[in-house]
N, C-alpha and C positions, 0 to 999 in steps of 0.2 A: 511637439515633434513626434514622428513615428519611427518605429524601429523594425528591423527584420524579426527580432525575437525578444520576447519578455520572459524572464525567469522569476518565478515567485517562490519565496522562501519563508515559511512561517518559522518564527524563532520562539522557543519555549524551553527553558531550563537546559540550555545547550552550552553553558560556559566552558565546559571541558572540550568541546568539539568545534565551536563556531570559528575559532581562529583558522584551523586547517580548512574548513569549509569555505570561509570567506576568501582566503588566499587563492584557493583553487578557482573560485569564481572570478575574482579580479584579474587573474592571470589568463583568462580565456583569450585565445587568439582572435576570436570574432570581435570586431570593434562595434558593430551595429547591434548593440545588445543592451537591453534595459534590465536593471536589477531591482526587484521589489521585495524588500525585507519587511515582514509584518511582525511587530513586537506583540507577542501574545501574553505579556505580563507574567513572566515566570519568576519575577522578583529575585533574579540573580545578576551576575555581571555580564551576561551574554551581549547585551546591546553596547555596553561600554567597550568590550573587547572588539565587537564588530566595528564600531566607529574608529577605533585605533587602527585596525587593519585597513579600512577604507582610506584613512588619511595618508597611507603609504602609496596610494595610487591616485594622485590628484587628477590625472587625465580621465579617470572614470567618474569623478565626483558628479558631473552633470547628468550622468546616466543612472544614478542611484537614488532610490526612494526608500526611506525608512518610515513606515507607517506604524501608528500606535493604536492598538485596541484600547477601548475605555476600561476593559476588564478582561480576564481570561475567557476567551470565547471558544477556544479549541482550534485544531488545525483546519477543519472544514470551513468554518466561518472566516478564518484568517485567509484562506485561499480565495474565498469569495470576495473579500475586501481587496486582495491583490488583483483579481480579475477586473474589478471596477477601474483600476488605474493602469491596467496593461495597455500599452500603445503598440505592441508588436503585432505584425501580421500573423506570427506564430507564437505559441506559448508553451513553456515547459515548466517543470517544478523541481525543487531540490529540498531535501530535509536538512535542517541545520546541523545535524550530527553526521552527515555524510559528506563526500567530496567527489569531484569529477576531474577527469583528465583535461589538460590544457587545450587540446584540440577538439573537445567534445562538441561544443555548440557550433563551431565552424563546420565540422564534418556533418553534423545533423542538418544544418541549414542547407549546405551544399547538396545533400542527397534529397531532401524533401522538395527543394526547388527543381532539381533535375527530373525527379520522378513525378512532380505535380500531384502529390497525394494529400489526403486530409490528415492522415496519421502515419507517423513513422515510429517503429519501435526497434529496440536493440537488445543485445545480451547485457548482462551486468555482472559485477564482481560481488561475491559474498565475502565480506571482510571481517575476519576474526583478528585477535591481537597479533598473532604470529603468522597467520596464513591467509591466503585468499584463494578463492576458486571461481571460475567462470560459470555462470548459470545460463545455459543456452535457452533461447526463447523462440526456437524455430516453430513456425505455424504456417498453414496454408494462407496465402496473402489475399484473403477476401474478408469483408466485414462480417459476414455470417459465420465463417469458420472461426474467426477471432472471438466473437461473442460466445460460441460454443466452448472454445478453449478457456476463456475467462471463467465461465460458469463451472467448468470441470477442474479448475486450478491447474490446467496444463500451461496456461499463459499467466504470468504473474500479474496480479491486479494493480500493481503500483503505478504511480504517475511518472516517477522520476526517470524511467528508461524509455519515455515516449515523448514525442513532440507533436503538437496539435495545431491545425489551422485555427486561429482564434475565432473565425466566423462560425466554426462548428459549435462552439459554446453559445455564441450570441444568437444565431439564427434559430437554434432549437431550444433556447431558454434553459440551457443546462448549467446548473450550479451544484455545489456540494451540499449534502444534507446537514443543515445547521445543528450544531451541538451533538452530532453523532460522528465520532472520530475514529471508529474502528470499522474497517471495510467500507469506509466512505470512498476510497479510491475505486474499489470494485463497482460500487453503486454508480459512480460517475462514468467509469470506463465503459460499462455495458451500454449506457446511453450514447456515449460518444462514438463507439464502434458501430452501434446499430444505425445511427444516422449518417455515418461516413459513407461516401461514395467509393473512395479508393483508399487502400492502405498498403503499406510496404514494410518489409523487415530488412534491417541491416545487421548482418552477422558479425558485429563487433561490440566489445564491452568498453564503456567509458565511465560508468557510474559505479562508485564504491559504496556499497550498502553496509554500513557499520552494524556489527552484531554485539557490541560490548557496551552499549549505553543502557544502563539500568533504568533510566527515565523514559526510554523510548516507548511510544504508543504501540509499537509492534508487539509488545509483550502483554498478554492477557492476564490481568491480575485481580480483577474485581467484577462484581455483578453488573456494574454500569457498563463496562466494556463488553461483556457478553450480551447485555441488552442492546447495545449499539449494533453488534453483529446481527442479531436476530431482526432488529428493526430495518437495517439496511438490506438484509436478505429479503424480507417481506416486501419492501419497497421495490426491489429489483423484480421480484415475481409479479407484483402488481403492474409495474411498468410494461413488462412483456405481455401481460394480459390486455392492458389498455391499448397497446398498439397492434393487437391481433396476432402476436407472435408466440403465444404460450404453447400452442400445439406443436409448432415448429421446433421449439426448444424443450419439449417435455422431458426427454431423457436427461438433458443437462440440468434441468431444474431439480430433478430428483437428487443428482449429485450435489448441487448447491445446497440443498436442504441438509444433506449429510455433513457437508463441509462446515456449515455454520454452527453445528452443535458438536463438532468433533472434540473440542477441548474438554467437554464433560467426561469423555472416556479416559482422560488422563488423571482423573480424580481418585482419591482414597476415601470417598464418602459415598455410601449407597444412594443418598438422595440425588447425587449428580447422575448416577446411572438411571434412576427412575425418571429424572427430568429428561435425560437423553431419549428414553423410550417414549415419553409423552409428547415431545416436541417434534412436529412434522412426522407423526407415526407412519404415514403413508410411504415414507422413504425408507423405513427400516429394512424392508425385504431386500434392498439393494446394497446393504452395508458390505457384503463380501466382495462386491465388484468396485468398491471405492478404494482404488489401488494407491491413492496418495497417502492413505493411512496405513501404519504398520500392521502386519498380518495379525499379531496377537490382540491389537485393539479392535480390529474388525471382528474377531471371534468374541471378544467381550461385548461388543455392540450386539452381535447376534444373540448372545446369551441373555443380555438385558431385554431384548425384544421378545424372547421366549419366556421371560420371567424366571430364569434359572438363577435365582438369588443365592442359593448356597454356593454356586460356582463363583458368582461375583464376590460374595463375602470371603471366600477362600483367597481370591486374587487380592482383595483389599488387605487381608491379614498379612499375606506374604509381602506386599508392597510396603506396608507400614513397618514390618519387621526389617526389611532391607534398608529402609530409610534410617531406622534407629541404629542399626549396626554401622551404617555409613557414617553417621554423626559421631558414634562412639570411636570409630577408627580415626576420624579427623581430630578429635580431642586428644586421643592417645598420641597421635603423631606430633 
């Protein structure tokens, strides 16, 4: 059978969050909706909890698929698996530690059908334990301006606040980068928006992006994740080159290069600052105009680009001292 909309949800180590997520999905007011959960072998109770929730909604049972990876393949490959089974005319995504409002999918489908566009995106909620804030995603509603905004981090690269015409994936052979699970959404969105003919923005928030899951892939914690960012950045630049659009987006590509290495400036290790200086060095002169980064980190980047290592060392010393005093205060408290 076919559906208006398929929603794909990779599931990995989400046992503390999947219950709320699954209830929010099962309670969607849209009936013509396919749910594709992909078990990415997190070796916890996520799938058991998910099945318990689904059992409470027998009318939804025929619309639910729970697919099982043979091993932990990552979010990118899990979404690719989901796309193989998606029967919807449109497709969207949800992370297993987040949740959505009950009228989300019905409202999105209503608007994308009325507007007859390839991609529709919305605002979203940034959800902390005690507070939430709306993240406005306003952007000029053309594919080119959206690509520029994605590259400059003015438009969030996430998948979950967007709904796509499924044909956009299929006709352009767009899939997620296998085994590269950080910035895989940006990698994919740049391609989708580039090939889209029409796009639109709905200034409403439905999606609650949870910020307190320590297992979330949104947190950069190791060299593999940084390597994924760099690889997906380079693949994005290569894509724009291959389609003859590199010159058109040259200013935005410089910002993208700065964005991909920005986490190195949060370090208390001089090696990270050296790596920042050596990675995409042609972008270093633009660091002061990278306004998404706090001003003091832009100055640190400028100092690293000028090899002002005594200044970097002084910053590292002060940062480490502050961390030590903070830990001491917490222990004393």
